[in-house]
C-alpha positions in Angstrom: 1.9 18.3 46.2 0.7 19.8 43.0 2.9 17.5 41.0 1.6 14.4 42.9 -2.0 15.5 42.2 -1.4 16.1 38.5 0.5 12.8 38.1 -2.3 10.9 39.8 -4.9 12.5 37.5 -2.8 11.6 34.5 -2.4 8.0 35.6 -6.1 7.6 36.2 -7.0 8.8 32.7 -4.3 6.6 31.1 -5.6 3.6 33.0 -9.2 4.3 31.9 -8.4 4.9 28.2 -8.5 2.0 25.8 -8.2 3.7 22.5 -11.7 2.9 21.2 -12.9 6.5 21.2 -10.7 9.3 19.9 -9.1 11.1 22.8 -10.9 14.3 22.0 -14.2 12.5 22.5 -13.1 10.4 25.5 -11.8 13.3 27.6 -15.0 15.3 27.8 -17.0 12.2 28.8 -14.3 11.4 31.4 -14.4 14.9 32.9 -18.2 14.8 33.0 -18.0 11.6 35.1 -15.3 13.1 37.3 -16.9 16.4 38.3 -14.5 17.1 41.1 -11.8 18.0 38.6 -11.6 21.7 38.3 -10.8 23.7 35.1 -7.1 23.8 36.0 -7.0 20.0 36.7 -8.7 19.3 33.4 -6.3 21.6 31.5 -3.2 19.9 32.9 -4.7 16.4 32.5 -5.4 17.1 28.9 -1.9 18.5 28.3 -0.2 15.6 30.0 -2.2 12.8 28.3 -1.7 14.3 24.8 2.0 14.9 25.5 2.4 11.3 26.6 0.9 9.9 23.5 3.1 12.1 21.3 6.1 10.0 22.4 4.6 7.0 20.5 6.4 3.8 21.2 9.7 5.4 22.0 11.4 4.4 25.3 8.4 2.1 26.1 10.4 0.1 28.7 10.5 3.1 31.1 7.8 3.9 33.6 4.7 5.9 32.5 5.8 8.8 34.8 9.3 9.0 33.2 7.9 8.8 29.7 5.4 11.5 30.5 8.2 13.8 31.7 10.2 13.2 28.6 7.2 13.8 26.3 6.0 16.9 28.1 9.5 18.3 28.1 9.8 17.9 24.4 6.3 19.2 23.6 6.2 22.4 25.6 8.2 25.5 26.4 6.4 26.0 29.8 7.4 23.7 32.7 5.0 21.1 34.1 5.1 20.5 37.9 5.5 16.8 37.2 8.7 17.4 35.1 10.0 20.0 37.6 9.7 17.7 40.5 11.3 14.6 38.9 13.9 16.4 36.7 14.6 19.8 38.2 17.9 20.1 36.2 15.8 20.1 33.0 14.4 23.5 33.9 17.1 25.4 32.1 16.5 23.5 28.9 12.7 24.0 28.7 12.7 26.9 26.2 15.5 25.4 24.0 14.6 24.7 20.3 13.1 21.3 19.8 16.1 19.8 18.0 18.3 20.8 20.9 15.8 19.1 23.3 15.8 16.0 21.2 19.6 15.9 21.2 19.5 16.3 25.0 17.1 13.3 25.4 19.2 11.2 23.0 22.3 12.0 25.1 20.4 11.2 28.4 18.6 8.1 27.1 20.9 6.1 24.8 18.0 3.8 23.8 16.0 6.8 22.5 15.3 6.3 18.8 13.2 8.9 16.9 11.9 6.2 14.6 10.1 4.5 17.5 7.8 7.5 17.8 5.9 6.6 14.6 4.8 3.0 14.3 5.2 1.1 11.0 7.5 3.8 9.5 8.6 1.3 6.9 5.2 1.7 5.2 5.6 5.5 4.8 5.5 7.1 1.3 9.1 7.3 -0.1 8.9 11.1 -0.5 8.5 11.8 3.2 11.5 13.1 5.1 11.2 10.7 8.0 13.3 12.6 10.5 11.3 15.8 9.9 8.0 13.9 9.9 8.8 12.2 13.2 10.0 15.4 14.8 6.7 17.1 13.8 4.8 15.0 16.3 6.1 16.9 19.2 4.4 20.1 17.9 0.6 20.4 17.9 -0.7 21.2 14.4 -2.3 24.6 13.8 -5.9 25.3 13.5 -6.6 26.4 9.9 -9.6 28.1 8.5 -10.7 28.9 4.9 -12.4 32.2 4.2 -13.7 33.9 1.1 -11.0 36.2 -0.3 -13.4 39.2 -0.1 -14.1 38.5 3.6 -10.5 38.0 4.7 -9.9 41.7 5.7 -13.1 41.8 7.8 -12.3 38.5 9.5 -8.7 39.6 10.3 -10.0 42.8 11.8 -12.4 40.8 14.0 -9.6 38.5 15.1 -7.2 41.4 15.9 -10.0 43.1 17.9 -10.2 40.0 20.0 -6.4 40.0 20.3 -6.3 36.6 18.6 -2.9 35.7 17.0 -3.4 34.8 13.4 -1.1 34.1 10.4 -2.2 34.8 6.8 -1.2 31.8 4.6 -2.8 33.0 1.4 -5.9 35.0 0.3 -8.2 32.3 1.7 -6.3 30.4 4.3 -5.5 31.6 7.9 -3.6 29.7 10.7 -4.4 30.1 14.4 -3.4 28.4 17.6 -5.1 25.0 18.0 -8.0 25.3 20.4 -9.0 28.8 19.4 -12.7 29.3 20.1 -13.7 30.9 16.8 -17.4 30.4 17.3 -17.4 33.0 20.2 -16.5 35.9 17.9 -16.9 34.9 14.3 -20.3 34.4 12.6 -21.0 30.8 11.6 -20.8 30.3 7.9 -18.3 33.1 7.4 -15.4 30.6 7.7 -14.8 26.8 7.4 -12.4 24.9 9.6 -10.3 23.0 7.2 -6.7 21.9 7.4 -4.2 23.6 5.1 -3.4 20.4 3.2 -7.0 19.7 2.7 -7.5 23.2 1.3 -4.7 22.5 -1.2 -6.5 19.4 -2.6 -8.9 21.9 -4.2 -6.3 22.9 -6.8 -6.9 19.4 -8.3 -10.7 19.8 -8.8 -10.8 22.3 -11.7 -14.7 22.4 -11.9 -16.5 24.2 -14.7 -19.8 26.0 -14.6 -23.0 23.8 -15.0 -21.0 20.6 -14.5 -22.3 17.6 -12.4 -20.0 16.6 -9.6 -20.2 13.7 -7.0 -18.5 13.8 -3.7 -18.9 10.1 -3.1 -17.4 9.8 0.5 -18.6 13.3 1.6 -18.6 12.8 5.4 -19.5 16.3 6.8 -19.0 17.9 3.4 -15.6 19.7 3.7 -14.4 18.9 0.2 -17.8 19.7 -1.3 -17.8 23.1 0.4 -14.3 23.6 -1.1 -15.5 22.6 -4.5 -18.5 24.9 -4.3 -16.2 27.8 -3.3 -14.3 27.3 -6.5 -17.4 27.1 -8.7 -20.8 27.6 -7.1 -22.8 27.0 -10.4 -22.6 23.2 -10.4 -24.9 20.4 -9.7 -23.9 18.5 -6.6 -24.5 15.0 -5.4 -23.1 14.1 -1.9 -23.2 10.6 -0.5 -21.9 8.8 2.6 -22.6 5.5 4.3 -23.6 7.2 7.6 -26.9 9.1 7.9 -25.7 10.9 11.1 -22.7 12.3 9.2 -24.9 13.5 6.4 -27.0 15.4 8.9 -23.9 17.2 10.0 -23.3 18.0 6.3 -26.9 19.4 6.0 -26.1 21.8 8.9 -22.8 22.9 7.4 -24.4 23.5 4.0 -27.2 25.5 5.6 -24.7 27.8 7.4 -22.7 28.2 4.1 -25.9 29.1 2.2 -25.9 26.0 0.0 -29.4 25.0 -0.8 -29.3 23.1 -4.0 -27.7 19.7 -3.8 -28.7 16.0 -3.9 -27.9 13.7 -1.0 -27.9 9.9 -0.8 -27.0 7.3 1.8 -24.9 4.8 -0.1 -22.6 1.9 0.7 -20.0 2.2 -2.1 -18.7 -1.3 -1.5 -22.0 -2.6 -2.9 -23.6 -2.3 -6.4 -25.6 0.9 -6.4 -26.9 0.7 -10.0 -30.5 0.7 -8.8 -30.0 4.2 -7.3 -27.4 5.6 -9.7 -28.1 4.0 -13.0 -29.1 7.3 -14.7 -26.2 9.3 -13.3 -23.2 10.4 -15.3 -20.8 12.9 -13.7 -18.4 15.5 -14.9 -16.2 15.0 -11.9 -16.0 12.6 -8.9 -14.2 13.4 -5.6 -13.1 10.2 -3.8 -12.0 11.4 -0.4 -11.4 7.8 0.6 -11.7 6.1 4.0 -8.1 5.6 5.2 -5.9 5.0 8.2 -5.6 8.8 8.8 -1.9 8.2 9.4 -1.1 11.7 8.1 -3.3 13.3 10.8 -1.9 11.6 13.9 -0.3 14.9 15.0 -3.9 15.8 15.9 -4.7 12.3 17.3 -1.4 11.2 18.7 -3.1 8.4 20.6 -3.1 6.5 17.3 0.7 6.3 17.6 0.1 3.8 20.4 -3.2 2.1 19.4 -2.9 1.7 15.6 -2.5 -1.9 14.3 -0.6 -2.7 11.1 -3.3 -4.9 9.5 -5.5 -1.8 9.1 -3.2 -0.6 6.3 -4.2 -3.5 4.0 -7.8 -3.3 5.2 -8.2 0.3 4.1 -6.2 -0.2 0.8 -8.6 -2.9 -0.2 -11.6 -0.6 0.6 -10.0 2.2 -1.5 -9.5 -0.1 -4.5 -13.1 -1.4 -4.3 -14.7 2.0 -4.0 -12.8 3.4 -6.9 -13.8 0.5 -9.1 -17.4 0.9 -8.1 -17.7 4.6 -8.8 -15.7 5.0 -12.0 -18.5 3.7 -14.1 -20.5 6.8 -13.3 -17.8 9.1 -14.6 -18.1 10.5 -18.1 -15.1 9.8 -20.5 -12.6 12.7 -20.5 -13.6 13.8 -17.0 -11.6 13.7 -13.7 -11.5 11.4 -10.8 -9.8 13.1 -7.8 -8.6 10.7 -5.2 -7.6 12.0 -1.7 -6.4 10.4 1.5 -5.1 11.9 4.8 -2.6 9.0 4.9 1.2 8.9 4.9 1.4 5.3 3.9 2.5 4.3 0.4 -0.1 1.4 0.3 -2.9 3.9 0.4 -1.3 6.5 -1.9 1.3 5.7 -4.6 0.4 2.0 -4.6 -3.3 2.8 -5.1 -2.4 5.1 -8.0 -0.3 2.3 -9.6 -3.2 -0.2 -9.1 -6.0 2.0 -10.4 -4.0 3.2 -13.4 -3.2 -0.4 -14.4 -6.7 -1.9 -13.8 -9.2 0.9 -14.7 -9.7 3.0 -17.8 -7.9 5.9 -16.2 -5.0 8.1 -17.3 -3.0 9.7 -14.5 -2.7 13.4 -14.9 -0.9 14.4 -11.7 -0.4 13.4 -8.1 1.1 14.8 -5.0 2.1 13.9 -1.5 1.2 17.0 0.5 3.9 17.4 3.1 1.8 19.0 5.8 4.5 18.3 8.4 6.4 21.2 7.0 3.6 23.6 7.8 2.2 22.3 11.1 -0.6 20.8 9.1 -1.8 17.3 8.1 0.1 15.2 5.6 -2.2 14.2 2.7 -2.2 12.7 -0.7 -4.1 13.7 -3.9 -4.2 12.3 -7.4 -6.2 13.3 -10.5 -7.0 10.9 -13.3 -8.9 11.5 -16.6 -11.2 8.7 -17.6 -10.3 7.2 -21.0 -12.9 7.4 -23.8 
């Protein structure tokens, strides 16, 4: 009876979901409208829908129920009632290592192809280990936080007091289980939620005291906060197209104790000389709008709803923004380009294009293989503007 109830809840959500909203925003609204669902129902429904989408487009000729069972079996080491009812003989395999489970599914379903999990895999950056990358989608990424080195011992003590499992990555990075409610026992402003790969991009900034830096696609300010942690004595300009996002940035900066910064609402696809004509920067961070294809481990619904034409769409935006901001960079100073994409068209091909068309000399670039650390896969490049 429990399995029938859980399967019905899953099917109702799947039928209602159209991919327009991210799943993490859709589900709370759905549960609010369906108040009869208790906490256990919501928890299982969330697990099932996320597991289902982690299968991507693999075995898409099977029924949704069977695909759910396969996906949930691969994603978890605890047994779902739905899986137990339909495939009771899988019970003994539930705690097996993921590679063994994958081999079991391949032997059971001869049409299963790991490549089908990730759409448009032919577009991936060449340095990606595709088998390892595809396999990573059956594991939920960790929750990473960044802390000040001098505060790490205190924060670890607080986490241990609350019996929260935590892994120390380095002197400023900690990894926790996804979904950990940090705000209930850590003081706001003492930590920043930031993916491990995103934290790594900061090694490309190299700011110096008294410099003027522009985070031109600042969103909620994560990269600016990282920049400020590396060198607090700099002059900051942050900009974004969306006023609501910049309001979130204001709140994050307030909690972090950052009071001195300039903020502008800008469309970087347009000419902004009237606003920026007097600005010359010592560094520009271009955390570019992108497909987000390196973060789909956190948003696995994109494995089903992403459309291929968006790759070229975002690549064109990235080229245009870079061309429009470079004129505000001083000669001899860095442009740091970042995406959370795994696609070559947004990464290595953008580097090739910008290096050949703009007065930029490539200093270094890196595909950050987050799939090796249960983190996001990202890309970062650093150019120096020619004199």
